[in-house]
C-alpha positions, 0 to 999 in steps of 0.5 A: 499499499502507498500512501503520498501526500502532495503539498502545495506550499503556496496554498498550504494544501495537502492532496493525498495519493493512495494506491493498493493492489493496482487501484488508487484514490486521490483525495482533495486534488488541485485543479490540475489533475494531469500529475495524478494521472501520471503517477497512476499510470507509471504505477500501473493503477487505476484511480477508482475514486476522487475523495472530497472531504468537503466543499473547499472555500480556499481552492477549487478542487480538481475533482470533476476534471480527474473524474471526466478524464479517468472515469473515477467516481467522485465521493462526498459524505452526507449532506453534499448536494453538488450540481453534478454526478457523484457517489454520496457515501453513507457515515460508517461505509467502507470503501474498497481499494484494492487490499485496503479499506477506506471507511467513511467518517461523517464528521460536520463542523466545519461544514456540514458535509465534512468527512473524514477518511479512515484507511485500513490495511489489508490486515484490517488494521487502522493506519491513517485519518484524512481528516480534511478541515475537520482536524488539523495539526494543532488546530481544527477547522474554522466553524464560520465559513459555511455560514458565508454560503447558508446564513442559517449555519451560525458559527456557534452551531457549526462549532457545536457539531464540530465538538461532537464530531471530534469527540465521537468520531475521532478521539475514540480512534487509535493513537498510532494513527497518522493524521493527515489534514487538508491544510497546514500553517499559512491556510486561512481555514484554520488560526492556529495550525502547526508547520508540520503536515502529519502527525500521530493522533495520540500526540494531537490529543496530548498537544492540540487545545481543541482535543483536551478530554476535560473541555466542555462543549461550551468551553470549545465553542469559545476557544475555537471561535475567539479570535477568528479574522474575516475570511478572504472574500473569495471563499464563498466563490470558490464553494460555489464553483466546487459545488456547481462546477466550473470549466475544465483546466484544459479550457482555461489554460487555452484561453490564458496562454494567448500571446500578445505583442506589446501592441496587441496587449496595450490595445486589449488592456484599452478596450476589454477592461482586463485588469493587468497583473504583474507577477515578476519580484517586487523589485523588478516591478518597481523598476519598470512596468505597464502603467496601471498594471498591479504587482502580486508576486508569483513567488510570495503567497500569490494565490491568496493575495490574488483572492484578497485583492482581486474581488471578482473572480470572473475579472478578466486578466492580462498577465505580465510575467517573466517568460517561460512562467506563463502556464505556471501563473495561469494554473495558479490563478485557476486553483483560486477560481480565477480563470479569465486570464485572457492572454499575456505579454509576449516576451515580457517586460523586456518587449514593452520596452523594446517597442518603445511603450511607456514605462511607470516606476515606484520609487524604492528605498533601503532602510538606511535611506528611510532612516535618514529622512526620519532623522530629518524629518520625525514627522515622515509618514511611514505606513505598516501594512502588515496585518493588524495582528503583526503591528500590534506585536512590534512597530516603528513608533508613530508608524500608522497601521494600514493593513493590506488586507483593508487596503480599500479602507486605508485608501480612504485615509491617504492623502494624495498630496502627502508622501508615505514610506510603505513597509510590510514584513519583507517587501512583498505585501508593500509592493502590492499595496504600492501598485494598487494605490499607484494604479488608483492615481496615488503617485506619493507612495515610497516602497521601503526594501526589506521590510519590518525584518530589515527595519529591525536589524538596522538597529536604527529606529525606535520599535515599540511593543505596545498598542499605538493609537496611530492607525488608519483603521 
């Protein structure tokens, strides 16, 4: 029997490939399904099932394409009612996989259809729990997402279901079972996830706050719902794509991988209303970019920030990227439901320059330059665009907090006639912030290279760890 975790760091997401005696299942597959098909073919295995733990909010699953291309059955647990053909598994039902068995455990709470899959080997021993978003390493799934789709499902109601699911279905299982969750640290589907992506159930019973044996349901509801921040706006939209269906990834790639000359790119930008998305590294973008384009770097938390910054998943998008990365970019956008890339700048920014097209720039300064400016002008305006929690932990004295997550609120408070020096933790988010406001006519934002990490290392700033009243929000 083979168990393989296929972990995608930018989404903090774990898909799983399980194989026994020539039969395979894929659990919570990503949108691009060919790697799973290739893996099965190399092993002379047939993909029998596509198991879905729930209707995902943070990414678009590849269940439809994988089933269509392999003939595998899409399986959900009880309560799931998607708009496509699927197999509705019953609680406690056993699915045969070669010499192994997969037991269906309905575990409502994160969502009402949430289901875990318990893997038993050929000897009948429980060896692995594929826990979806019900149980993470160090945390459990947040119970406030399903209400974004069905308002009657309050977070307290869902948290109560989750308490029962954990106590009645999961905690009675053997301590030596390996827990294989759908997400790790960095995902917005929980609030306290570990950087580890697997663990024994026994260790989780000892260390996971939500599995304390003496915890009451009321205590659990309070602890699991305390400290939740608003989920990204694209989450409910992804849920609906996973329920209702979507275009094949093949069609998305065919549409998106349309090479455009600089002239054609400019015409498309002017005539379609498409958003120009430049995915190059922040400082490369700052040095020269197509006017009115925005920067969300491919090498950072790309897909989640796209989801946070672009509210309409049907927004048409024109890409500027490093030559050779176009397919990767279109694929990664499709993972979070952004299927409407209509083309890319052939040859990248160099082709734009050679064509003599206009370039815009964003001033980017070093931390030492910022320190010199602040010493000469103590009233210099510094914007810290990290999350509020990061800012409250530590920040430059007198810096104002304008979290990138709430950029529209921050924009209202920014004076177009004043110069602001913008920093985040390392330089990724500050360029997103500066580029979006630049595209909206704010020309006096200066990016600070290296972010708060470089600021602290310089030793040239007074850093506060108390709540500063100077905040834009």
